[in-house]
C-alpha positions as CSV (number, residue, x, y, z in Angstrom):
1,M,15.9,-87.4,-31.9
2,Y,16.9,-90.8,-30.0
3,I,20.4,-92.3,-30.9
4,S,21.7,-95.2,-29.3
5,L,25.3,-96.6,-29.6
6,T,25.7,-100.1,-28.7
7,G,28.6,-102.8,-28.9
8,L,31.3,-100.3,-29.3
9,K,35.0,-101.9,-29.1
10,P,37.6,-99.3,-29.7
11,K,40.3,-100.7,-32.1
12,G,43.3,-99.2,-29.9
13,F,44.3,-97.3,-27.0
14,F,44.0,-94.0,-28.7
15,A,40.7,-95.0,-30.1
16,Y,39.4,-95.5,-26.6
17,F,40.3,-91.9,-25.3
18,R,39.3,-90.4,-28.6
19,F,35.6,-92.0,-28.3
20,W,35.5,-90.5,-24.8
21,F,36.8,-87.1,-25.7
22,L,34.0,-86.9,-28.3
23,A,31.2,-88.8,-26.3
24,I,31.2,-86.9,-23.2
25,P,30.3,-83.5,-24.7
26,S,27.6,-85.3,-26.8
27,F,26.2,-87.0,-23.5
28,R,26.2,-83.7,-21.5
29,Q,24.3,-82.2,-24.5
30,A,21.7,-84.6,-24.4
31,Q,21.2,-84.3,-20.7
32,I,20.0,-80.7,-21.1
33,A,17.8,-81.2,-24.4
34,T,14.2,-81.1,-24.3
35,G,11.5,-82.5,-26.5
36,P,10.1,-85.8,-27.4
37,T,12.3,-89.1,-27.2
38,Y,11.3,-92.4,-28.3
39,G,13.2,-95.7,-28.7
40,F,12.2,-99.0,-30.0
41,E,13.5,-102.3,-31.6
42,S,12.8,-103.2,-35.2
43,D,14.3,-105.6,-37.6
44,T,13.6,-103.0,-40.3
45,I,14.5,-99.4,-40.5
46,P,11.5,-97.0,-40.7
47,S,11.0,-94.4,-43.3
48,W,11.4,-90.7,-41.9
49,E,7.9,-90.3,-42.0
50,E,7.2,-93.4,-40.1
51,A,9.9,-92.4,-37.7
52,Y,8.4,-89.1,-37.3
53,A,4.9,-90.4,-36.6
54,L,6.0,-92.7,-33.9
55,L,8.0,-90.0,-32.2
56,M,5.0,-87.9,-32.4
57,E,2.4,-90.6,-31.5
58,K,4.4,-92.5,-28.7
59,G,7.3,-90.1,-27.6
60,K,7.6,-88.8,-24.0
61,F,8.3,-85.2,-23.6
62,H,11.0,-84.1,-21.3
């Protein structure tokens, strides 16, 4: 599974620290994860079947 968060603008001082409190463990877990990853840009959201087919076809294994 590939997840990308972009354009985040915390709404306040405490929201900024809450984000990092939650994001850092997720980032560390992602660094040790194994398996295929694939990212792409699209104007539409693919179905689960389409996304899985793309992952298996074009994904890079780590």
